[in-house]
Backbone as JSON, one array per atom type, in Angstrom:
{
  "sequence": "MTSDAELMRLELENQIAGNRAFVAGDPAVAARYGTSFETVAGLNCSTCRVWDHPLFNRVIGAGVLAPLDERGLDTIVAHYSGKTCNVEVYEGITPEGLVATLERAGFAKSEHGLQAHGLESDREPPARATGATVRKISPAEHTHFGELVRDGFDMAADSELGRFFVDLTVASLRALGERGAGFIASIDGQDAGTGQLVLTEQVAGCYSGSVLARFRGKGIQHALIAARVREGLRRGRRIFISQTDPDSPSGHNLHDLGFRTLYRATWYTRQA",
  "N": [[167.79, 1.57, -55.92], [168.28, 1.36, -59.39], [170.86, -0.31, -61.05], [173.68, 1.1, -62.99], [174.33, -0.38, -65.31], [171.95, -1.94, -65.72], [170.07, 0.11, -66.11], [171.06, 1.21, -68.51], [170.53, -0.97, -70.29], [167.79, -0.99, -70.06], [167.16, 1.51, -71.04], [168.11, 1.4, -73.73], [166.48, -0.64, -74.73], [164.0, 0.71, -74.6], [164.53, 2.75, -76.5], [164.71, 1.11, -78.75], [162.13, 0.29, -79.0], [160.74, 2.62, -79.53], [162.08, 3.48, -81.88], [161.36, 1.4, -83.6], [158.63, 1.76, -83.83], [158.68, 4.23, -85.09], [160.14, 4.0, -87.6], [159.11, 1.73, -88.67], [156.4, 1.42, -88.15], [154.1, 1.68, -89.77], [153.49, -0.24, -92.4], [152.93, 0.66, -95.11], [153.86, 3.35, -95.14], [156.47, 2.86, -94.43], [157.3, 1.52, -96.75], [157.21, 3.58, -98.62], [159.18, 5.37, -97.86], [161.39, 3.82, -97.62], [162.2, 2.62, -95.14], [163.21, 0.48, -92.52], [163.12, -1.8, -89.8], [165.0, -4.16, -88.44], [166.01, -7.37, -87.11], [169.33, -8.36, -87.02], [171.95, -10.52, -86.98], [171.46, -10.84, -84.34], [171.03, -8.29, -83.36], [169.49, -5.06, -83.27], [168.66, -3.25, -86.06], [168.28, -0.31, -88.0], [167.18, 1.12, -91.05], [167.08, 3.5, -93.79], [165.85, 4.89, -96.73], [165.57, 7.48, -97.73], [166.86, 9.37, -96.23], [170.19, 9.66, -95.06], [170.99, 9.97, -92.51], [172.78, 9.03, -89.48], [171.15, 8.23, -87.32], [168.98, 6.96, -88.33], [169.94, 4.86, -89.6], [171.45, 2.56, -88.3], [173.09, 0.44, -86.02], [172.11, -0.9, -83.05], [173.16, -1.28, -79.71], [175.29, -3.12, -79.82], [177.63, -5.42, -78.32], [176.53, -4.75, -75.92], [173.73, -5.38, -75.59], [173.77, -7.65, -77.01], [176.38, -9.82, -78.13], [178.89, -9.12, -80.68], [180.54, -10.45, -83.27], [183.14, -11.12, -85.67], [181.98, -12.66, -87.74], [179.21, -12.0, -87.42], [179.39, -9.31, -87.77], [180.05, -9.25, -90.48], [177.62, -10.18, -91.57], [176.0, -8.08, -90.92], [177.1, -5.97, -92.41], [176.57, -6.87, -94.93], [173.78, -6.76, -94.83], [173.4, -4.0, -95.0], [174.17, -3.4, -97.49], [175.25, -1.33, -100.14], [174.54, 0.84, -98.67], [175.49, 3.31, -96.26], [176.76, 2.12, -93.28], [176.28, 2.22, -89.73], [177.53, 1.71, -86.57], [176.8, 1.71, -83.26], [178.98, 2.81, -80.69], [179.72, 2.69, -77.38], [181.03, 4.82, -75.14], [183.6, 3.88, -73.02], [182.3, 1.61, -72.33], [181.56, -0.16, -74.45], [183.18, -3.15, -75.39], [186.69, -3.28, -75.88], [187.79, -4.97, -77.69], [185.7, -5.36, -79.53], [185.6, -2.8, -80.7], [188.08, -2.8, -81.94], [187.6, -4.95, -83.88], [185.57, -3.59, -85.44], [187.28, -1.57, -86.49], [189.13, -3.08, -87.99], [187.5, -4.01, -89.96], [186.98, -1.79, -91.58], [185.55, 0.23, -90.53], [185.27, 3.59, -89.25], [185.73, 5.96, -86.64], [183.28, 8.41, -86.19], [182.47, 11.99, -86.07], [180.09, 12.21, -84.81], [177.28, 11.42, -82.77], [175.27, 10.45, -79.89], [173.95, 11.44, -76.84], [172.74, 9.85, -73.88], [170.27, 10.12, -71.52], [169.08, 9.82, -68.05], [166.49, 9.41, -65.57], [165.48, 8.45, -62.41], [162.84, 8.24, -60.42], [160.12, 8.8, -58.05], [158.69, 10.94, -57.85], [156.99, 13.95, -58.72], [158.39, 16.38, -61.02], [159.8, 19.52, -60.01], [157.66, 22.33, -60.1], [157.87, 24.94, -62.59], [157.83, 28.3, -63.47], [156.74, 29.02, -66.51], [154.89, 30.01, -68.4], [153.88, 28.49, -70.23], [151.38, 26.18, -71.39], [150.43, 22.75, -71.35], [149.1, 20.18, -73.32], [147.73, 16.93, -73.58], [147.47, 15.07, -76.48], [144.85, 14.0, -78.73], [144.04, 11.37, -81.12], [143.0, 12.86, -83.31], [144.64, 14.99, -83.51], [147.09, 14.1, -84.44], [148.35, 14.42, -86.96], [148.75, 17.18, -86.95], [150.43, 17.38, -84.79], [152.59, 16.0, -85.86], [153.38, 17.81, -87.9], [154.18, 20.02, -86.32], [156.4, 18.84, -84.97], [158.03, 18.51, -87.31], [158.4, 21.26, -87.96], [159.55, 22.17, -85.6], [162.04, 20.85, -85.62], [163.2, 22.16, -87.69], [162.72, 21.34, -90.3], [160.99, 22.03, -92.41], [161.71, 23.34, -94.75], [162.74, 21.5, -96.5], [161.02, 19.74, -98.63], [160.74, 16.86, -99.02], [161.92, 15.65, -96.79], [160.47, 16.99, -94.91], [157.84, 15.99, -95.3], [158.51, 13.28, -94.66], [159.14, 13.41, -91.88], [156.63, 14.13, -90.82], [154.99, 12.0, -91.69], [156.16, 9.67, -90.62], [156.08, 10.29, -87.88], [153.36, 10.4, -87.33], [152.67, 7.78, -87.91], [154.14, 6.44, -85.95], [152.89, 7.23, -83.56], [150.26, 6.09, -84.04], [151.07, 3.42, -84.12], [152.07, 2.85, -81.56], [149.93, 3.4, -79.81], [148.23, 2.86, -76.95], [150.6, 2.51, -75.58], [152.0, 4.81, -75.87], [152.16, 8.41, -76.15], [151.28, 11.83, -77.14], [152.23, 15.26, -76.69], [151.5, 18.67, -76.71], [152.75, 21.87, -76.4], [151.74, 25.16, -75.61], [151.73, 28.7, -76.0], [150.23, 31.6, -74.99], [147.94, 30.86, -76.52], [149.06, 29.85, -78.8], [150.34, 27.15, -80.53], [153.45, 25.68, -79.74], [155.46, 23.77, -79.26], [156.54, 20.38, -78.99], [156.29, 17.0, -77.48], [156.92, 13.54, -77.15], [155.9, 10.46, -75.72], [157.2, 7.26, -74.97], [156.29, 4.12, -73.91], [157.67, 1.38, -72.19], [157.99, -1.73, -70.49], [159.03, -1.02, -67.96], [159.96, 1.54, -68.33], [159.68, 5.04, -69.16], [159.97, 6.76, -72.08], [161.22, 9.71, -73.36], [160.71, 11.5, -76.13], [160.98, 13.31, -79.41], [161.18, 16.03, -78.62], [160.6, 19.04, -79.46], [160.86, 22.62, -80.29], [159.35, 25.39, -81.85], [161.15, 27.79, -83.63], [160.68, 30.52, -83.03], [159.67, 30.5, -80.49], [161.63, 29.66, -78.74], [163.72, 29.46, -75.78], [161.9, 30.18, -73.89], [161.22, 28.32, -71.85], [159.84, 26.2, -72.69], [160.66, 23.64, -73.3], [161.21, 22.65, -70.74], [158.68, 22.58, -69.71], [157.38, 20.63, -71.21], [158.99, 18.32, -70.74], [158.48, 17.97, -68.03], [155.76, 17.45, -68.15], [155.63, 15.04, -69.49], [157.02, 13.4, -67.6], [155.29, 13.55, -65.41], [153.06, 12.16, -66.69], [154.19, 9.7, -67.16], [154.61, 8.87, -64.51], [152.01, 8.69, -63.61], [151.2, 6.54, -64.96], [152.53, 4.4, -63.92], [155.3, 4.27, -64.14], [158.76, 4.58, -63.2], [161.23, 5.11, -64.12], [162.81, 7.2, -66.29], [163.85, 8.21, -69.57], [165.83, 9.79, -72.12], [167.26, 10.9, -75.22], [169.8, 13.09, -76.53], [171.54, 15.45, -78.76], [175.14, 15.46, -78.19], [176.14, 17.3, -75.3], [174.24, 19.46, -75.53], [171.66, 22.09, -75.57], [169.23, 20.85, -75.11], [169.92, 18.67, -73.57], [170.8, 19.9, -71.32], [168.46, 21.01, -70.37], [167.09, 18.75, -69.55], [168.77, 17.9, -67.48], [168.28, 20.0, -65.77], [165.86, 19.19, -64.7], [166.58, 17.02, -63.22], [167.5, 14.81, -64.47], [170.3, 12.66, -65.4], [173.46, 12.07, -67.25], [173.61, 9.05, -68.81], [175.23, 7.61, -70.72], [177.48, 8.07, -73.37], [177.27, 7.92, -76.84], [178.99, 6.96, -79.83], [179.07, 7.08, -83.33], [180.38, 4.59, -85.27], [181.42, 4.31, -88.54], [180.92, 2.89, -91.71], [181.44, 3.46, -94.97], [179.2, 3.39, -97.85]],
  "CA": [[168.11, 2.18, -57.14], [168.69, 0.46, -60.49], [172.3, -0.19, -61.45], [173.84, 1.78, -64.27], [174.26, -1.31, -66.39], [170.57, -2.26, -65.97], [169.52, 1.42, -66.62], [171.46, 1.34, -69.86], [169.86, -2.02, -70.92], [166.43, -0.66, -70.16], [167.15, 2.7, -71.95], [168.25, 0.89, -75.05], [165.2, -1.46, -75.13], [162.96, 1.74, -74.89], [164.89, 3.28, -77.72], [164.37, 0.21, -79.81], [160.6, 0.3, -79.2], [160.42, 3.92, -80.13], [162.63, 3.5, -83.26], [160.68, 0.49, -84.38], [157.37, 2.36, -84.08], [158.8, 5.38, -85.97], [160.47, 3.62, -89.0], [158.38, 0.55, -89.23], [155.08, 1.47, -87.51], [153.06, 1.48, -90.84], [154.14, -0.87, -93.59], [152.79, 1.44, -96.36], [154.71, 4.46, -94.92], [157.83, 2.31, -94.54], [157.69, 1.27, -98.15], [157.26, 4.9, -99.24], [160.46, 5.99, -97.56], [162.41, 2.77, -97.6], [162.65, 2.33, -93.84], [163.0, -0.75, -91.91], [163.72, -2.16, -88.47], [165.13, -5.62, -88.47], [167.12, -8.07, -86.26], [170.41, -8.91, -87.88], [173.02, -11.01, -86.14], [171.05, -10.66, -82.94], [171.03, -6.87, -83.07], [168.44, -4.32, -83.9], [169.26, -2.43, -87.22], [167.33, 0.58, -88.72], [167.58, 1.59, -92.31], [166.16, 4.62, -94.34], [166.35, 5.27, -98.07], [165.44, 8.89, -98.11], [167.71, 10.17, -95.44], [171.28, 8.84, -94.62], [171.42, 10.32, -91.12], [173.08, 7.76, -88.83], [170.09, 7.89, -86.36], [167.97, 6.14, -88.98], [170.75, 3.81, -90.36], [172.36, 2.22, -87.27], [173.09, -0.84, -85.31], [171.95, -0.52, -81.64], [173.36, -2.27, -78.6], [176.29, -4.0, -79.99], [178.49, -5.5, -77.16], [175.84, -4.44, -74.68], [172.51, -6.12, -75.56], [174.2, -8.84, -77.6], [177.77, -9.72, -78.64], [179.03, -9.0, -82.12], [181.82, -10.92, -83.71], [183.48, -10.83, -87.11], [180.94, -13.29, -88.63], [177.97, -11.24, -87.29], [179.57, -7.95, -88.44], [179.9, -9.52, -91.93], [176.16, -10.27, -91.83], [175.4, -6.78, -90.82], [177.55, -5.11, -93.43], [175.73, -7.37, -96.08], [172.43, -6.17, -94.73], [173.44, -2.58, -95.41], [174.82, -3.37, -98.81], [174.89, -0.17, -100.85], [174.17, 1.95, -97.75], [176.42, 3.53, -95.13], [176.45, 1.39, -92.0], [176.71, 2.97, -88.53], [177.46, 0.86, -85.39], [177.04, 2.65, -82.05], [180.06, 2.48, -79.7], [179.4, 3.45, -76.12], [182.32, 5.21, -74.61], [183.98, 3.36, -71.74], [181.39, 0.5, -72.05], [181.77, -1.11, -75.52], [184.45, -3.93, -75.22], [187.76, -2.76, -76.75], [187.89, -5.98, -78.81], [184.75, -5.03, -80.56], [186.04, -1.6, -81.37], [189.16, -3.29, -82.86], [186.87, -5.6, -84.92], [185.07, -2.67, -86.37], [188.28, -0.9, -87.32], [189.7, -3.93, -89.01], [186.5, -4.13, -91.01], [186.91, -0.64, -92.32], [184.69, 1.29, -89.82], [186.04, 4.7, -88.55], [185.06, 6.84, -85.68], [182.86, 9.66, -86.71], [182.38, 13.02, -85.06], [178.7, 12.31, -84.46], [176.65, 10.48, -81.84], [174.28, 10.97, -79.04], [174.05, 11.27, -75.26], [171.48, 9.29, -73.31], [170.03, 10.67, -70.15], [168.08, 9.0, -67.28], [166.06, 9.85, -64.22], [164.85, 7.41, -61.48], [162.13, 9.02, -59.42], [158.72, 8.54, -57.9], [158.15, 12.31, -57.49], [156.86, 14.85, -59.88], [159.43, 17.42, -61.08], [159.34, 20.82, -59.42], [156.98, 23.27, -61.02], [158.53, 26.11, -63.02], [157.05, 29.39, -64.13], [157.22, 29.12, -67.89], [153.96, 30.68, -69.22], [153.37, 27.52, -71.32], [150.36, 25.14, -71.04], [150.79, 21.48, -72.15], [147.98, 19.32, -73.34], [147.87, 15.64, -74.15], [146.64, 15.12, -77.75], [144.04, 12.96, -79.2], [144.31, 10.94, -82.43], [142.61, 13.86, -84.19], [145.82, 16.01, -83.64], [148.36, 13.39, -84.72], [149.01, 15.15, -88.08], [149.16, 18.56, -86.52], [151.58, 17.14, -83.94], [153.74, 15.75, -86.81], [153.72, 19.03, -88.5], [154.98, 20.82, -85.37], [157.69, 18.23, -84.84], [158.77, 18.87, -88.5], [158.89, 22.61, -87.85], [160.47, 22.35, -84.53], [163.25, 20.41, -85.99], [163.63, 23.01, -88.81], [162.75, 20.43, -91.49], [159.9, 22.37, -93.21], [162.28, 23.79, -95.94], [163.03, 20.39, -97.35], [159.62, 19.08, -98.74], [160.75, 15.36, -98.89], [162.21, 15.39, -95.35], [159.45, 17.47, -94.12], [156.83, 14.84, -95.33], [159.13, 12.1, -93.93], [158.97, 13.63, -90.46], [155.19, 14.04, -90.47], [154.31, 10.75, -91.94], [156.6, 8.66, -89.68], [155.66, 10.69, -86.57], [151.97, 10.0, -87.24], [152.75, 6.31, -87.95], [154.7, 5.98, -84.64], [151.8, 7.46, -82.63], [149.31, 5.08, -84.2], [151.6, 2.07, -83.84], [152.23, 2.8, -80.13], [148.62, 3.4, -79.24], [148.22, 3.15, -75.44], [152.02, 2.49, -75.12], [152.66, 6.14, -76.11], [151.33, 9.68, -75.98], [151.9, 13.05, -77.67], [151.95, 16.36, -76.0], [151.76, 19.94, -77.42], [152.85, 23.1, -75.49], [151.23, 26.47, -76.19], [151.96, 30.0, -75.21], [149.17, 32.63, -75.42], [147.11, 30.26, -77.43], [149.81, 29.44, -80.01], [151.1, 25.94, -80.36], [154.84, 26.09, -79.78], [156.45, 22.73, -79.12], [156.02, 18.97, -78.83], [157.02, 15.95, -76.79], [156.29, 12.25, -77.28], [156.17, 9.58, -74.64], [157.13, 5.98, -75.38], [156.3, 3.31, -72.71], [158.0, -0.01, -72.15], [157.48, -2.33, -69.23], [159.57, -0.26, -66.77], [160.53, 2.89, -68.74], [158.9, 6.11, -70.0], [160.97, 7.44, -72.88], [160.85, 11.18, -73.86], [161.21, 11.71, -77.54], [160.42, 14.34, -80.23], [161.05, 17.28, -77.93], [161.03, 20.09, -80.4], [160.23, 23.9, -80.02], [159.41, 26.26, -82.92], [162.29, 28.74, -83.46], [160.31, 31.87, -82.45], [159.3, 30.38, -79.13], [162.75, 29.06, -78.02], [164.18, 30.25, -74.7], [160.79, 30.56, -73.02], [160.91, 27.29, -70.91], [158.78, 25.24, -73.19], [161.24, 22.26, -73.08], [161.03, 22.3, -69.34], [157.26, 22.26, -69.4], [157.2, 19.31, -71.92], [159.67, 17.36, -69.98], [157.7, 17.71, -66.79], [154.46, 16.86, -68.51], [155.87, 13.57, -69.79], [157.37, 12.7, -66.43], [154.01, 13.33, -64.74], [152.2, 11.1, -67.29], [154.83, 8.43, -66.87], [154.41, 8.53, -63.09], [150.56, 8.3, -63.52], [151.06, 5.2, -65.61], [153.25, 3.47, -63.18], [156.75, 4.2, -64.52], [159.58, 5.28, -62.31], [162.44, 5.33, -64.88], [162.55, 8.09, -67.48], [165.02, 8.34, -70.39], [165.81, 10.57, -73.32], [168.57, 11.05, -75.93], [170.01, 14.38, -77.19], [172.92, 15.57, -79.21], [176.08, 15.71, -77.04], [176.37, 18.7, -74.79], [173.26, 20.32, -76.18], [170.73, 22.81, -74.68], [168.2, 19.89, -74.66], [170.5, 17.91, -72.48], [170.84, 20.86, -70.08], [167.17, 21.17, -69.9], [166.8, 17.48, -68.92], [169.54, 17.91, -66.26], [167.7, 20.9, -64.87], [164.82, 18.53, -64.01], [166.96, 15.88, -62.45], [168.13, 13.71, -65.24], [171.76, 12.65, -65.51], [173.85, 11.43, -68.36], [173.84, 7.59, -68.63], [176.31, 7.27, -71.42], [177.65, 8.75, -74.62], [177.47, 6.97, -77.92], [179.54, 7.6, -81.01], [178.82, 6.12, -84.43], [181.48, 4.15, -86.04], [180.85, 4.4, -89.89], [181.55, 2.33, -92.86], [180.7, 4.13, -96.07], [178.72, 2.37, -98.86]],
  "C": [[168.65, 1.16, -58.11], [170.17, 0.74, -60.84], [172.48, 0.51, -62.74], [173.72, 0.83, -65.48], [172.81, -1.7, -66.71], [169.83, -1.0, -66.59], [169.87, 1.52, -68.12], [170.64, 0.3, -70.72], [168.36, -1.54, -71.16], [166.2, 0.66, -71.13], [167.21, 2.3, -73.44], [167.0, 0.09, -75.56], [164.1, -0.36, -75.42], [163.24, 2.46, -76.25], [164.42, 2.41, -78.79], [162.89, 0.2, -80.05], [160.29, 1.57, -79.82], [160.9, 3.98, -81.58], [161.76, 2.6, -84.08], [159.34, 1.06, -84.87], [157.5, 3.44, -85.18], [159.1, 4.86, -87.44], [159.69, 2.39, -89.53], [156.95, 0.36, -88.68], [153.91, 1.16, -88.51], [153.77, 0.94, -92.03], [154.01, 0.0, -94.86], [153.83, 2.77, -96.3], [156.19, 3.99, -95.02], [158.25, 2.02, -95.97], [157.89, 2.58, -98.92], [158.65, 5.52, -99.07], [161.67, 4.98, -97.43], [163.04, 2.6, -96.19], [162.3, 1.0, -93.37], [163.6, -0.81, -90.51], [163.84, -3.61, -88.27], [166.13, -6.11, -87.48], [168.09, -8.75, -87.12], [171.52, -9.33, -86.93], [172.69, -10.72, -84.67], [170.91, -9.27, -82.42], [169.99, -6.13, -83.85], [169.03, -3.25, -84.87], [168.13, -1.62, -87.88], [168.05, 0.96, -90.03], [166.57, 2.66, -92.94], [166.75, 4.99, -95.64], [166.54, 6.65, -98.33], [166.4, 9.8, -97.38], [168.9, 9.33, -94.78], [171.7, 9.25, -93.22], [171.63, 9.03, -90.27], [171.92, 7.37, -87.81], [169.1, 6.87, -86.99], [168.64, 4.97, -89.7], [171.82, 3.28, -89.37], [172.08, 0.94, -86.67], [173.1, -0.48, -83.82], [172.32, -1.64, -80.66], [174.45, -3.26, -78.75], [177.35, -4.14, -78.76], [177.78, -5.25, -75.81], [174.56, -5.32, -74.58], [172.83, -7.5, -76.12], [175.57, -8.68, -78.11], [177.78, -9.55, -80.13], [180.44, -9.36, -82.5], [181.99, -10.69, -85.16], [182.42, -11.41, -88.05], [179.68, -12.47, -88.6], [178.17, -9.95, -87.9], [179.5, -8.19, -90.04], [178.39, -9.52, -92.35], [175.57, -8.92, -91.87], [175.78, -5.93, -92.01], [176.82, -5.56, -94.83], [174.38, -6.86, -96.08], [172.42, -4.7, -95.17], [174.1, -2.43, -96.73], [174.36, -2.18, -99.62], [174.5, 1.0, -100.03], [175.35, 2.12, -96.72], [175.94, 2.82, -93.87], [177.05, 2.09, -90.81], [176.51, 2.02, -87.39], [177.76, 1.77, -84.25], [178.09, 2.0, -81.16], [179.83, 3.37, -78.52], [180.67, 3.57, -75.29], [182.53, 4.68, -73.22], [183.12, 2.13, -71.36], [181.58, -0.57, -73.15], [183.13, -1.87, -75.28], [185.54, -3.38, -76.3], [187.94, -3.73, -77.93], [186.9, -5.77, -79.94], [185.04, -3.84, -81.36], [187.24, -2.0, -82.5], [188.61, -4.06, -84.09], [186.32, -4.61, -85.9], [186.11, -2.01, -87.18], [188.87, -1.86, -88.33], [188.73, -4.21, -90.13], [186.18, -2.95, -91.78], [185.91, 0.45, -91.68], [185.62, 2.3, -89.18], [185.14, 5.39, -87.7], [184.6, 8.04, -86.3], [182.82, 10.7, -85.67], [180.99, 13.17, -84.41], [178.25, 11.26, -83.53], [175.51, 11.03, -81.06], [174.53, 10.73, -77.64], [172.7, 10.84, -74.76], [171.44, 9.74, -71.89], [168.92, 9.88, -69.38], [167.69, 9.71, -65.94], [165.23, 8.69, -63.64], [164.16, 8.14, -60.44], [160.67, 8.51, -59.29], [158.02, 9.91, -57.53], [158.05, 13.15, -58.81], [157.94, 15.89, -59.8], [158.98, 18.73, -60.46], [158.78, 21.75, -60.48], [157.86, 24.45, -61.27], [157.59, 27.05, -63.69], [157.43, 29.57, -65.5], [156.14, 29.89, -68.82], [153.39, 29.72, -70.32], [152.31, 26.6, -70.64], [150.64, 23.97, -71.97], [149.45, 20.72, -72.14], [148.38, 17.93, -74.05], [146.97, 15.48, -75.32], [145.88, 13.86, -78.01], [144.46, 12.5, -80.59], [143.96, 12.02, -83.51], [143.75, 14.91, -84.52], [147.04, 15.37, -84.09], [149.09, 14.15, -85.93], [149.56, 16.53, -87.69], [150.46, 18.35, -85.64], [152.83, 16.85, -84.79], [154.27, 16.96, -87.45], [154.59, 19.96, -87.65], [156.32, 20.21, -85.04], [158.56, 18.6, -86.08], [159.3, 20.32, -88.43], [159.8, 22.9, -86.78], [161.89, 21.87, -84.68], [163.91, 21.08, -87.25], [163.73, 22.16, -90.16], [161.74, 20.88, -92.57], [160.44, 22.8, -94.6], [162.43, 22.75, -97.0], [161.63, 19.53, -97.51], [159.67, 17.6, -98.56], [161.0, 15.04, -97.45], [161.09, 15.83, -94.51], [158.26, 16.52, -94.12], [157.2, 13.61, -94.52], [158.82, 12.29, -92.35], [157.53, 13.56, -89.99], [154.64, 12.73, -90.56], [154.85, 9.71, -90.81], [156.27, 9.0, -88.22], [154.29, 10.24, -86.3], [152.01, 8.42, -87.1], [153.22, 5.8, -86.57], [153.57, 6.11, -83.51], [150.74, 6.41, -82.73], [149.79, 3.7, -83.77], [151.67, 1.79, -82.3], [150.92, 2.65, -79.46], [148.71, 3.78, -77.8], [149.72, 3.02, -74.79], [152.66, 3.79, -75.46], [151.66, 7.29, -75.85], [152.14, 10.79, -76.63], [151.42, 14.15, -76.82], [152.39, 17.66, -76.83], [151.69, 21.01, -76.31], [152.45, 24.27, -76.21], [151.61, 27.59, -75.34], [151.02, 31.0, -75.88], [148.35, 32.17, -76.64], [147.74, 29.74, -78.72], [150.58, 28.22, -79.66], [152.65, 26.21, -80.63], [155.89, 25.02, -79.8], [155.79, 21.36, -78.91], [156.85, 18.1, -77.92], [156.24, 14.61, -76.93], [156.78, 11.4, -76.16], [156.12, 8.11, -75.29], [157.25, 5.05, -74.13], [156.71, 1.87, -73.0], [157.66, -0.49, -70.79], [157.86, -1.43, -67.98], [159.86, 1.23, -67.11], [159.59, 3.67, -69.42], [160.06, 6.86, -70.72], [160.42, 8.73, -73.48], [161.53, 11.41, -75.17], [160.49, 12.92, -78.27], [160.14, 15.62, -79.45], [161.63, 18.35, -78.82], [160.28, 21.42, -80.02], [160.4, 24.74, -81.31], [160.46, 27.39, -82.71], [161.84, 30.06, -82.77], [159.88, 31.71, -81.0], [160.49, 29.8, -78.17], [163.22, 29.98, -76.94], [163.1, 30.71, -73.76], [160.42, 29.42, -71.99], [160.01, 26.24, -71.42], [159.31, 23.83, -73.08], [160.97, 21.84, -71.71], [159.58, 21.82, -69.06], [156.9, 20.89, -70.01], [157.85, 18.2, -71.33], [158.83, 16.95, -68.73], [156.39, 17.08, -67.1], [154.58, 15.34, -68.74], [156.24, 12.81, -68.57], [156.09, 12.49, -65.59], [153.15, 12.23, -65.33], [152.88, 9.74, -67.06], [154.56, 7.93, -65.49], [152.95, 7.98, -62.91], [150.32, 6.85, -64.02], [152.01, 4.23, -65.08], [154.82, 3.37, -63.43], [157.59, 4.98, -63.55], [161.08, 5.6, -62.89], [162.12, 6.06, -66.16], [163.85, 8.26, -68.24], [164.82, 9.31, -71.59], [167.2, 10.54, -73.96], [168.63, 12.49, -76.61], [171.32, 14.38, -77.93], [173.86, 15.91, -78.07], [176.14, 17.12, -76.63], [175.5, 19.73, -75.34], [172.35, 21.03, -75.2], [169.67, 21.76, -74.29], [168.64, 18.99, -73.61], [170.57, 18.62, -71.22], [169.46, 20.91, -69.47], [166.7, 19.86, -69.12], [167.51, 17.44, -67.49], [168.86, 18.95, -65.26], [166.53, 20.25, -64.04], [165.16, 17.2, -63.43], [167.6, 14.78, -63.18], [169.61, 13.73, -65.16], [172.2, 11.9, -66.72], [174.22, 9.93, -67.99], [175.05, 7.15, -69.46], [176.39, 8.1, -72.65], [178.05, 7.73, -75.7], [178.08, 7.67, -79.16], [179.34, 6.63, -82.18], [180.07, 5.9, -85.19], [180.84, 3.82, -87.5], [181.69, 3.7, -90.86], [180.77, 2.82, -94.1], [180.25, 3.05, -97.03], [179.7, 2.08, -99.88]]
}
């Protein structure tokens, strides 16, 4: 079995691959929405002009993938000039000295963050009777997949954010190519939910797990998680990861299929 420290490193590297494809997979799309994914002070940093959500404006892996000292933090703050900067702090893992450095620089602990989950297995998850069928999509369905992701995350009401989700989802699928895959779940012939797979050397990452509101509570998430694990096994991966809001139904669905919590991250924020 892989150590927890190594699992965390592999999980973060998969996140980085998925985030890079999403926000910087297509230069024209990135220019349209002001998104970027750059290495600053040895750490991966994402930015987004049209949406200030920390998930798209954050520093990943500080104190875990690479050290961060005061000089490096100054460089990162300058990179986010005019924007809110969010540095992930991993509870019980990030060095206390780094947390103190962030606080001295004006960063404050927010109420928001994410939970990372992992599964190490060479077996398919147990079958569950859900009534859902899951198909792996072709490039012809990339836009439809993006529209389902938008609607599954309840973003359709905001026209700009809705377009953002569709365009960046399509860009990520195209950028990943054979290193990724998209899945759509259907019930009674109606498309109801999505799941995306991001492959790095050892890891299969499960992303974009969304379900349309009228189909929730029908086991669709379970079906989509299981489909991605099966695909990852078929393609030689034995480590599976995903991220959710803390203590969320999505996290419980992952745990139902054998995942466990790897860590909890909180965003330390410095306002623009």
